[in-house]
C-alpha atoms as a printed R data frame, in Angstrom:
    type eleno elety resid chain resno       x       y       z
1   ATOM     1    CA   MET     A     1 -11.067 -63.849 -26.309
2   ATOM     2    CA   ALA     A     2 -10.894 -63.947 -22.555
3   ATOM     3    CA   GLY     A     3  -7.696 -63.033 -20.775
4   ATOM     4    CA   ILE     A     4  -6.174 -60.785 -23.440
5   ATOM     5    CA   GLU     A     5  -8.016 -57.538 -22.743
6   ATOM     6    CA   GLN     A     6  -4.927 -55.815 -21.333
7   ATOM     7    CA   ARG     A     7  -2.640 -56.666 -24.246
8   ATOM     8    CA   ALA     A     8  -2.200 -54.468 -27.279
9   ATOM     9    CA   VAL     A     9  -3.734 -55.831 -30.470
10  ATOM    10    CA   ALA     A    10  -1.915 -55.476 -33.794
11  ATOM    11    CA   VAL     A    11  -3.507 -56.154 -37.187
12  ATOM    12    CA   VAL     A    12  -1.031 -56.913 -39.983
13  ATOM    13    CA   THR     A    13  -2.360 -56.976 -43.539
14  ATOM    14    CA   GLY     A    14  -0.298 -59.153 -45.839
15  ATOM    15    CA   GLY     A    15   0.870 -60.829 -42.665
16  ATOM    16    CA   ALA     A    16   1.693 -64.217 -44.165
17  ATOM    17    CA   GLY     A    17   4.280 -62.919 -46.649
18  ATOM    18    CA   GLY     A    18   8.041 -63.033 -46.262
19  ATOM    19    CA   LEU     A    19   8.223 -59.606 -44.656
20  ATOM    20    CA   GLY     A    20   4.809 -59.697 -42.987
21  ATOM    21    CA   SER     A    21   5.554 -62.950 -41.183
22  ATOM    22    CA   SER     A    22   8.716 -61.493 -39.637
23  ATOM    23    CA   ILE     A    23   6.743 -58.458 -38.499
24  ATOM    24    CA   CYS     A    24   4.072 -60.679 -36.946
25  ATOM    25    CA   ARG     A    25   6.704 -62.650 -35.047
26  ATOM    26    CA   LYS     A    26   8.397 -59.536 -33.692
27  ATOM    27    CA   LEU     A    27   5.073 -58.012 -32.601
28  ATOM    28    CA   ALA     A    28   4.152 -61.236 -30.807
29  ATOM    29    CA   ASP     A    29   7.584 -61.312 -29.160
30  ATOM    30    CA   ALA     A    30   6.877 -57.765 -27.961
31  ATOM    31    CA   GLY     A    31   3.799 -59.075 -26.132
32  ATOM    32    CA   MET     A    32   1.042 -58.090 -28.547
33  ATOM    33    CA   CYS     A    33  -1.910 -60.116 -29.762
34  ATOM    34    CA   VAL     A    34  -1.407 -60.383 -33.516
35  ATOM    35    CA   VAL     A    35  -4.072 -60.705 -36.176
36  ATOM    36    CA   VAL     A    36  -2.448 -62.132 -39.296
37  ATOM    37    CA   GLY     A    37  -4.376 -60.636 -42.205
38  ATOM    38    CA   TYR     A    38  -4.340 -62.531 -45.480
39  ATOM    39    CA   HIS     A    39  -5.924 -62.524 -48.917
40  ATOM    40    CA   ARG     A    40  -5.065 -65.817 -50.633
41  ATOM    41    CA   SER     A    41  -2.584 -67.337 -48.167
42  ATOM    42    CA   ALA     A    42  -5.064 -68.767 -45.654
43  ATOM    43    CA   GLY     A    43  -3.067 -71.889 -44.846
44  ATOM    44    CA   ALA     A    44   0.206 -70.045 -44.287
45  ATOM    45    CA   ALA     A    45  -1.552 -67.361 -42.222
46  ATOM    46    CA   HIS     A    46  -3.228 -69.850 -39.873
47  ATOM    47    CA   GLN     A    47   0.001 -71.803 -39.495
48  ATOM    48    CA   LEU     A    48   1.876 -68.601 -38.661
49  ATOM    49    CA   ALA     A    49  -0.735 -67.464 -36.128
50  ATOM    50    CA   SER     A    50  -0.557 -70.809 -34.328
51  ATOM    51    CA   SER     A    51   3.252 -70.610 -34.145
52  ATOM    52    CA   LEU     A    52   3.562 -67.116 -32.655
53  ATOM    53    CA   ALA     A    53   4.825 -66.593 -29.113
54  ATOM    54    CA   GLY     A    54   2.096 -66.076 -26.547
55  ATOM    55    CA   GLN     A    55  -1.653 -66.527 -26.798
56  ATOM    56    CA   GLY     A    56  -4.610 -64.852 -28.472
57  ATOM    57    CA   HIS     A    57  -3.325 -64.654 -32.040
58  ATOM    58    CA   SER     A    58  -5.538 -65.344 -35.027
59  ATOM    59    CA   ALA     A    59  -5.580 -65.306 -38.819
60  ATOM    60    CA   ARG     A    60  -8.354 -63.433 -40.605
61  ATOM    61    CA   PRO     A    61  -9.208 -62.628 -44.237
62  ATOM    62    CA   ALA     A    62  -8.072 -59.052 -44.991
63  ATOM    63    CA   PRO     A    63  -8.637 -58.306 -48.687
64  ATOM    64    CA   VAL     A    64  -7.520 -54.686 -48.631
65  ATOM    65    CA   THR     A    65  -9.021 -53.820 -52.012
66  ATOM    66    CA   GLN     A    66 -12.497 -54.719 -50.681
67  ATOM    67    CA   SER     A    67 -13.455 -51.811 -48.428
68  ATOM    68    CA   ALA     A    68 -16.682 -53.378 -47.157
69  ATOM    69    CA   GLN     A    69 -14.829 -56.524 -46.088
70  ATOM    70    CA   MET     A    70 -12.186 -54.454 -44.286
71  ATOM    71    CA   THR     A    71 -14.961 -52.618 -42.424
72  ATOM    72    CA   ALA     A    72 -16.459 -55.987 -41.504
73  ATOM    73    CA   LEU     A    73 -13.050 -57.200 -40.319
74  ATOM    74    CA   ALA     A    74 -12.675 -54.167 -38.069
75  ATOM    75    CA   ALA     A    75 -16.081 -54.896 -36.529
76  ATOM    76    CA   GLU     A    76 -15.063 -58.517 -36.020
77  ATOM    77    CA   ILE     A    77 -11.823 -57.499 -34.298
78  ATOM    78    CA   GLY     A    78 -13.752 -55.075 -32.098
79  ATOM    79    CA   ASN     A    79 -16.161 -57.822 -31.106
80  ATOM    80    CA   ASP     A    80 -13.507 -60.483 -30.473
81  ATOM    81    CA   TYR     A    81 -10.704 -58.408 -28.968
82  ATOM    82    CA   GLY     A    82 -12.402 -55.187 -27.855
83  ATOM    83    CA   ARG     A    83  -9.565 -53.050 -29.191
84  ATOM    84    CA   CYS     A    84  -7.065 -52.422 -31.974
85  ATOM    85    CA   ASP     A    85  -3.891 -50.514 -31.134
86  ATOM    86    CA   VAL     A    86  -1.690 -51.078 -34.170
87  ATOM    87    CA   LEU     A    87  -2.345 -51.405 -37.884
88  ATOM    88    CA   VAL     A    88   0.539 -52.504 -40.093
89  ATOM    89    CA   ASN     A    89  -0.201 -52.064 -43.789
90  ATOM    90    CA   CYS     A    90   2.067 -54.724 -45.270
91  ATOM    91    CA   ALA     A    91  -0.164 -55.954 -48.107
92  ATOM    92    CA   GLY     A    92   1.378 -55.101 -51.442
93  ATOM    93    CA   VAL     A    93   1.799 -56.361 -54.986
94  ATOM    94    CA   THR     A    94   4.221 -55.817 -57.833
95  ATOM    95    CA   ARG     A    95   5.782 -57.535 -60.849
96  ATOM    96    CA   PHE     A    96   9.150 -57.010 -62.486
97  ATOM    97    CA   VAL     A    97   8.785 -54.876 -65.618
98  ATOM    98    CA   ARG     A    98  11.701 -52.994 -67.163
99  ATOM    99    CA   HIS     A    99  11.150 -49.277 -66.672
100 ATOM   100    CA   ALA     A   100  11.596 -48.582 -70.388
101 ATOM   101    CA   ASP     A   101   9.065 -51.238 -71.414
102 ATOM   102    CA   LEU     A   102   5.918 -49.134 -71.172
103 ATOM   103    CA   GLU     A   103   3.802 -51.575 -73.169
104 ATOM   104    CA   ALA     A   104   4.456 -54.429 -70.731
105 ATOM   105    CA   LEU     A   105   3.141 -52.322 -67.853
106 ATOM   106    CA   ASP     A   106  -0.482 -52.926 -68.818
107 ATOM   107    CA   ASP     A   107  -3.531 -51.200 -67.347
108 ATOM   108    CA   GLU     A   108  -4.618 -54.230 -65.343
109 ATOM   109    CA   LEU     A   109  -1.261 -54.427 -63.535
110 ATOM   110    CA   ILE     A   110  -1.240 -50.664 -62.950
111 ATOM   111    CA   ASP     A   111  -4.729 -50.743 -61.445
112 ATOM   112    CA   ASN     A   112  -3.885 -53.751 -59.257
113 ATOM   113    CA   ILE     A   113  -0.718 -52.140 -57.877
114 ATOM   114    CA   LEU     A   114  -2.376 -48.833 -57.090
115 ATOM   115    CA   ALA     A   115  -5.527 -50.453 -55.687
116 ATOM   116    CA   THR     A   116  -3.542 -52.686 -53.340
117 ATOM   117    CA   ASN     A   117  -0.547 -50.561 -52.380
118 ATOM   118    CA   VAL     A   118  -2.306 -47.197 -52.039
119 ATOM   119    CA   ARG     A   119  -6.092 -47.483 -51.909
120 ATOM   120    CA   GLY     A   120  -5.856 -50.673 -49.830
121 ATOM   121    CA   ALA     A   121  -3.723 -48.991 -47.183
122 ATOM   122    CA   PHE     A   122  -6.122 -46.049 -47.025
123 ATOM   123    CA   ALA     A   123  -9.158 -48.342 -46.772
124 ATOM   124    CA   SER     A   124  -7.537 -50.237 -43.912
125 ATOM   125    CA   VAL     A   125  -6.855 -47.039 -41.976
126 ATOM   126    CA   ARG     A   126 -10.403 -45.862 -42.597
127 ATOM   127    CA   ALA     A   127 -11.813 -49.174 -41.337
128 ATOM   128    CA   PHE     A   128  -9.766 -49.250 -38.113
129 ATOM   129    CA   ARG     A   129  -9.608 -45.536 -37.360
130 ATOM   130    CA   HIS     A   130 -12.100 -45.418 -34.523
131 ATOM   131    CA   MET     A   131 -10.542 -48.287 -32.600
132 ATOM   132    CA   LEU     A   132  -7.048 -46.899 -33.119
133 ATOM   133    CA   GLU     A   133  -8.178 -43.559 -31.725
134 ATOM   134    CA   GLY     A   134  -9.138 -45.294 -28.492
135 ATOM   135    CA   SER     A   135  -5.793 -47.008 -27.953
136 ATOM   136    CA   PRO     A   136  -4.134 -46.455 -24.569
137 ATOM   137    CA   LEU     A   137  -0.641 -47.010 -25.993
138 ATOM   138    CA   PRO     A   138   1.913 -44.299 -25.171
139 ATOM   139    CA   GLY     A   139   1.651 -41.885 -28.079
140 ATOM   140    CA   GLY     A   140  -1.728 -43.302 -29.118
141 ATOM   141    CA   GLY     A   141  -2.692 -45.815 -31.761
142 ATOM   142    CA   VAL     A   142  -0.180 -46.447 -34.524
143 ATOM   143    CA   VAL     A   143  -0.389 -47.042 -38.257
144 ATOM   144    CA   VAL     A   144   2.793 -48.340 -39.876
145 ATOM   145    CA   ASN     A   145   2.816 -48.305 -43.672
146 ATOM   146    CA   LEU     A   146   5.349 -50.637 -45.264
147 ATOM   147    CA   SER     A   147   6.818 -48.486 -47.986
148 ATOM   148    CA   SER     A   148  10.015 -48.819 -50.019
149 ATOM   149    CA   ALA     A   149  13.092 -46.823 -50.896
150 ATOM   150    CA   ALA     A   150  11.743 -47.179 -54.444
151 ATOM   151    CA   GLY     A   151   9.365 -44.346 -53.578
152 ATOM   152    CA   THR     A   152  12.362 -42.031 -53.127
153 ATOM   153    CA   LEU     A   153  14.864 -43.477 -55.589
154 ATOM   154    CA   ALA     A   154  12.367 -44.172 -58.412
155 ATOM   155    CA   MET     A   155  14.252 -47.455 -58.851
156 ATOM   156    CA   GLY     A   156  12.363 -50.661 -58.273
157 ATOM   157    CA   SER     A   157  10.429 -53.516 -59.816
158 ATOM   158    CA   ASN     A   158   8.498 -51.240 -62.176
159 ATOM   159    CA   VAL     A   159   7.555 -47.588 -62.693
160 ATOM   160    CA   ILE     A   160   4.101 -47.819 -61.116
161 ATOM   161    CA   TYR     A   161   5.391 -49.731 -58.096
162 ATOM   162    CA   CYS     A   162   7.805 -46.858 -57.439
163 ATOM   163    CA   ALA     A   163   4.968 -44.366 -57.886
164 ATOM   164    CA   SER     A   164   2.734 -46.331 -55.509
165 ATOM   165    CA   LYS     A   165   5.328 -46.177 -52.729
166 ATOM   166    CA   ALA     A   166   5.869 -42.453 -53.292
167 ATOM   167    CA   ALA     A   167   2.098 -42.035 -52.970
168 ATOM   168    CA   LEU     A   168   2.085 -44.144 -49.802
169 ATOM   169    CA   ASP     A   169   4.768 -41.946 -48.229
170 ATOM   170    CA   ASN     A   170   2.844 -38.812 -49.146
171 ATOM   171    CA   MET     A   171  -0.342 -40.323 -47.713
172 ATOM   172    CA   THR     A   172   1.549 -41.169 -44.516
173 ATOM   173    CA   LYS     A   173   2.284 -37.476 -44.037
174 ATOM   174    CA   SER     A   174  -1.261 -36.367 -44.835
175 ATOM   175    CA   LEU     A   175  -2.820 -38.937 -42.505
176 ATOM   176    CA   ALA     A   176  -0.338 -38.147 -39.738
177 ATOM   177    CA   ARG     A   177  -1.551 -34.554 -39.812
178 ATOM   178    CA   ALA     A   178  -5.223 -35.452 -40.172
179 ATOM   179    CA   LEU     A   179  -5.346 -38.117 -37.455
180 ATOM   180    CA   ALA     A   180  -3.172 -36.444 -34.793
181 ATOM   181    CA   PRO     A   181  -3.031 -36.483 -31.849
182 ATOM   182    CA   GLY     A   182  -4.881 -39.757 -31.342
183 ATOM   183    CA   ILE     A   183  -3.114 -41.788 -34.039
184 ATOM   184    CA   ARG     A   184   0.491 -41.722 -35.198
185 ATOM   185    CA   VAL     A   185   1.244 -42.683 -38.813
186 ATOM   186    CA   ILE     A   186   4.737 -43.723 -39.931
187 ATOM   187    CA   SER     A   187   6.250 -45.221 -43.083
188 ATOM   188    CA   VAL     A   188   8.931 -47.860 -42.653
189 ATOM   189    CA   SER     A   189  10.863 -47.760 -45.905
190 ATOM   190    CA   PRO     A   190  13.368 -50.523 -46.655
191 ATOM   191    CA   ALA     A   191  15.416 -50.920 -49.777
192 ATOM   192    CA   LEU     A   192  15.693 -54.448 -51.175
193 ATOM   193    CA   VAL     A   193  15.070 -56.975 -48.395
194 ATOM   194    CA   ASP     A   194  16.818 -60.341 -48.378
195 ATOM   195    CA   THR     A   195  13.688 -62.494 -48.345
196 ATOM   196    CA   GLU     A   196  13.672 -66.085 -49.594
197 ATOM   197    CA   PHE     A   197  12.409 -64.799 -52.958
198 ATOM   198    CA   VAL     A   198  15.312 -62.358 -53.294
199 ATOM   199    CA   LYS     A   199  17.799 -65.028 -52.225
200 ATOM   200    CA   SER     A   200  16.547 -67.178 -55.109
201 ATOM   201    CA   MET     A   201  17.607 -64.591 -57.696
202 ATOM   202    CA   GLU     A   202  20.804 -64.861 -59.752
203 ATOM   203    CA   PRO     A   203  23.867 -64.611 -57.437
204 ATOM   204    CA   ALA     A   204  25.463 -61.956 -59.665
205 ATOM   205    CA   TRP     A   205  22.370 -59.761 -59.440
206 ATOM   206    CA   HIS     A   206  22.151 -60.281 -55.680
207 ATOM   207    CA   HIS     A   207  25.821 -59.312 -55.260
208 ATOM   208    CA   GLU     A   208  25.342 -56.227 -57.436
209 ATOM   209    CA   GLN     A   209  22.424 -55.038 -55.294
210 ATOM   210    CA   ALA     A   210  24.394 -55.532 -52.083
211 ATOM   211    CA   ALA     A   211  27.390 -53.697 -53.580
212 ATOM   212    CA   ARG     A   212  25.204 -50.657 -54.281
213 ATOM   213    CA   THR     A   213  24.435 -50.368 -50.567
214 ATOM   214    CA   PRO     A   214  26.962 -48.428 -48.450
215 ATOM   215    CA   LEU     A   215  26.695 -51.001 -45.640
216 ATOM   216    CA   GLY     A   216  27.547 -53.712 -48.162
217 ATOM   217    CA   ARG     A   217  24.543 -56.013 -47.797
218 ATOM   218    CA   LEU     A   218  20.760 -56.159 -48.002
219 ATOM   219    CA   ALA     A   219  18.412 -55.717 -45.063
220 ATOM   220    CA   THR     A   220  17.069 -58.835 -43.387
221 ATOM   221    CA   PRO     A   221  13.324 -59.187 -42.803
222 ATOM   222    CA   GLU     A   222  14.047 -59.204 -39.072
223 ATOM   223    CA   GLU     A   223  15.758 -55.801 -39.287
224 ATOM   224    CA   VAL     A   224  12.737 -54.306 -41.024
225 ATOM   225    CA   ALA     A   225  10.464 -55.896 -38.421
226 ATOM   226    CA   ASN     A   226  12.616 -54.421 -35.647
227 ATOM   227    CA   ALA     A   227  12.061 -50.969 -37.167
228 ATOM   228    CA   VAL     A   228   8.298 -51.542 -37.152
229 ATOM   229    CA   VAL     A   229   8.344 -52.546 -33.483
230 ATOM   230    CA   ALA     A   230  10.539 -49.543 -32.613
231 ATOM   231    CA   ALA     A   231   8.165 -47.175 -34.403
232 ATOM   232    CA   ILE     A   232   5.320 -48.535 -32.273
233 ATOM   233    CA   THR     A   233   6.932 -48.986 -28.880
234 ATOM   234    CA   THR     A   234   9.920 -46.637 -28.700
235 ATOM   235    CA   LEU     A   235   9.543 -43.725 -31.127
236 ATOM   236    CA   THR     A   236   6.418 -42.443 -29.402
237 ATOM   237    CA   PHE     A   237   6.928 -38.792 -30.445
238 ATOM   238    CA   VAL     A   238   7.355 -39.621 -34.131
239 ATOM   239    CA   THR     A   239   4.603 -39.211 -36.704
240 ATOM   240    CA   GLY     A   240   4.523 -38.423 -40.404
241 ATOM   241    CA   SER     A   241   8.099 -39.636 -40.805
242 ATOM   242    CA   ILE     A   242   9.632 -41.929 -43.414
243 ATOM   243    CA   LEU     A   243  11.893 -44.311 -41.497
244 ATOM   244    CA   LEU     A   244  14.528 -45.619 -43.916
245 ATOM   245    CA   VAL     A   245  15.895 -49.111 -43.342
246 ATOM   246    CA   ASP     A   246  18.127 -49.162 -46.396
247 ATOM   247    CA   GLY     A   247  21.736 -49.478 -45.254
248 ATOM   248    CA   GLY     A   248  22.377 -46.067 -46.818
249 ATOM   249    CA   ARG     A   249  21.074 -47.097 -50.264
250 ATOM   250    CA   CYS     A   250  19.409 -43.689 -50.751
251 ATOM   251    CA   LEU     A   251  22.849 -42.063 -50.296
252 ATOM   252    CA   ALA     A   252  24.521 -44.069 -53.041
């Protein structure tokens, strides 16, 4: 892609989702070339890539549970862009299951959550590591893992989802140590985010969740995306940290 060699390149897995799309927009607004990674949302991903500010964006298949395909994607990005400076691990899955209903949390769902939310993030880092190590960004290449306050609070859509985010935060710390000084690794950890899906929930439930937050409301996707951009562009001496974007929810 001629003419973009001097611009930072950011790969966002799960980039077409409610949170991922906001992150892609903010990264593009910050002047980066954005690769919108998707699994099943090809149409939405290509539409998003074509709507981003600036030039050089693209949408690519990024099935994070398929390590060989992630390695192939990294090679493709290297060939087309010549660099990768930022990896945002935003791909994730869950399903609402009451914490006390152990039978409903079946093995297939458990394996899918852990494979996507934990192993998928690790596989993505492994695939892009060598390009990230060569990034000229201040502070080096950056991995941002989209975590959740559920990993700290043990309150969330189901028990294994909470466990997966706790594992992701722990992995953030381990990778930050292992990949320094060439790559910084940070978790951005929101509480409940006011996406279109969350807005569609029962108003009483929505109000209850906002009332549990000291700042009295839920985070917007744009606020979480702003934290991701700050971790990359401003917090250049930060690695291994869990950056809460929860309105004080973990204090309540």
